[in-house]
C-alpha positions in Angstrom: 57.9 76.2 105.9 60.7 76.3 108.4 61.7 79.6 110.0 65.4 79.9 110.8 66.5 82.3 113.4 70.0 83.8 113.3 72.3 82.8 110.5 71.0 81.1 107.4 73.8 81.3 105.0 73.7 77.9 103.3 69.9 77.5 103.4 69.2 78.1 99.7 72.3 76.4 98.2 71.6 74.0 95.4 74.2 71.5 94.3 74.2 69.9 90.8 74.4 66.1 90.5 77.4 64.8 88.5 74.9 62.8 86.5 72.9 66.0 85.6 76.2 67.7 84.6 77.1 64.8 82.3 73.6 64.9 80.7 73.8 68.7 80.2 77.2 68.3 78.5 75.9 65.6 76.2 72.9 67.7 75.3 75.2 70.7 74.5 77.4 68.5 72.4 74.4 67.2 70.4 73.2 70.7 69.8 76.7 71.7 68.6 76.9 68.8 66.2 73.4 69.6 64.9 74.3 73.2 64.3 77.5 72.2 62.5 75.5 69.9 60.2 73.0 72.7 59.5 75.8 75.1 58.8 77.6 72.6 56.5 74.5 71.8 54.6 73.7 75.5 54.0 77.3 76.1 52.8 77.2 73.1 50.4 73.8 74.2 49.1 75.0 77.6 48.2 77.8 76.0 46.2 80.9 77.7 47.6 84.1 75.6 47.4 84.5 71.8 47.8 83.0 70.0 50.7 86.3 68.5 51.9 88.0 71.9 52.4 85.0 73.3 54.3 85.1 70.2 56.5 88.7 70.6 57.4 88.4 74.3 58.1 85.4 73.8 60.3 87.1 71.1 62.2 90.1 73.4 62.8 87.8 76.2 64.0 86.2 73.7 66.4 89.5 72.7 67.8 90.5 76.4 68.2 87.3 77.2 69.9 87.5 74.2 72.2 91.1 75.1 73.2 90.1 78.7 74.2 89.1 79.0 77.9 85.7 80.3 78.6 85.3 83.7 80.3 87.0 87.0 79.7 90.2 87.0 77.8 91.8 89.5 80.2 95.0 88.5 81.9 95.2 89.7 85.5 98.6 89.7 87.2 99.6 90.9 90.6 101.9 93.9 90.0 103.5 93.5 93.4 104.6 89.9 92.8 108.4 89.7 92.2 109.4 86.8 89.9 112.7 85.2 90.6 115.0 85.4 87.6 117.9 83.0 87.6 121.1 84.4 86.1 123.9 82.5 84.7 127.3 82.8 86.3 128.7 84.5 83.2 126.0 87.2 83.4 126.7 88.0 87.0 128.9 91.0 87.7 130.6 91.6 91.0 130.0 95.3 90.4 126.3 94.8 90.5 126.5 93.8 94.2 128.5 96.9 95.2 125.7 99.6 95.0 123.3 97.6 97.1 121.5 99.6 99.7 122.7 98.8 103.3 120.3 98.6 106.1 120.4 101.2 108.8 122.0 98.9 111.3 124.7 97.8 108.8 125.4 101.4 108.0 125.6 102.4 111.7 128.0 99.4 112.4 130.3 100.5 109.5 130.3 104.1 110.7 131.0 103.0 114.3 134.0 100.9 113.2 135.4 103.7 111.1 135.1 106.1 114.0 136.8 103.7 116.3 139.7 103.2 113.9 140.0 107.0 113.4 140.0 107.5 117.2 142.7 104.8 117.6 144.9 106.5 115.0 144.6 109.9 116.7 145.2 108.3 120.1 148.4 106.7 118.8 149.5 110.2 117.5 148.7 111.6 121.0 146.1 114.1 119.7 143.2 113.0 121.8 142.5 114.4 125.3 142.7 110.9 126.8 146.1 110.3 125.1 147.4 113.6 126.4 146.3 112.7 130.0 147.9 109.3 129.6 151.2 110.9 128.4 151.1 113.4 131.3 150.6 110.5 133.8 153.5 108.6 132.2 155.8 111.6 132.4 155.0 112.0 136.2 155.6 108.3 136.7 158.9 108.4 134.8 160.1 111.4 137.0 159.1 109.5 140.1 161.0 106.4 139.0 164.0 108.4 138.0 164.0 110.1 141.5 163.6 106.7 143.2 166.5 105.3 141.1 168.7 108.3 142.1 167.8 107.8 145.7 168.7 104.1 145.6 172.0 104.9 143.9 172.8 107.5 146.6 171.8 105.0 149.3 174.0 102.3 147.7 176.9 104.7 147.5 176.3 105.7 151.1 176.3 102.1 152.3 179.5 101.3 150.3 181.1 104.3 151.7 180.0 103.3 155.2 181.4 99.7 154.6 184.7 101.1 153.4 184.9 103.4 156.4 184.1 100.5 158.7 186.9 98.4 157.1 189.3 101.1 157.2 188.8 101.6 160.9 189.7 98.1 161.6 
C-alpha cells in the first residue's frame, strides 16, 4: 500500500470502460425485453382483450418511457436571466422609449444645459449681476467716447478757426 502525503484527490477514481458500458446497456435491454415478454404472457393468459391491441399499446408506452429523460422532472431556471424578446416594427411604440430611466450623468448633463440656457436668457434681459456690471461698464465707455468725440470736434473747430484767422491775416 502506497502512502500519499498531501493532496490525494484523484487517488480513488474509477473510470468505466466503454466496452463495459456497452455490455451493461445490452444486459439492461435484454432484461427489459424479458420483462415485457413476461408481462405480455401474463396479460394474454388472463384473457383481457386481443393480443394485437396490447402489443401496440405496450410499444407506445415503451416509446414514451424511452423519450422521457432520466432524473427528476423538475425544471430549474435562472430567475435572473433576461431573455431577449424580438419585437416587430409594428409592435414598437415610440412612446415606450420616452419613460426610460436616464443615468445620473445624463440627467446632470441635461440639467446643466437647461441651467446654462436659462442663465443666457436672463443675461440677455440684463437681469444677472454679470450683465448689470457689463452694462455699467458699457455706459462708462460710451460716456468716455462721447466726451472724446466732443473734444475732437472742439479741437477741429479750433484748428479751422485758427486757419481762417491765419488766412484772414494775410
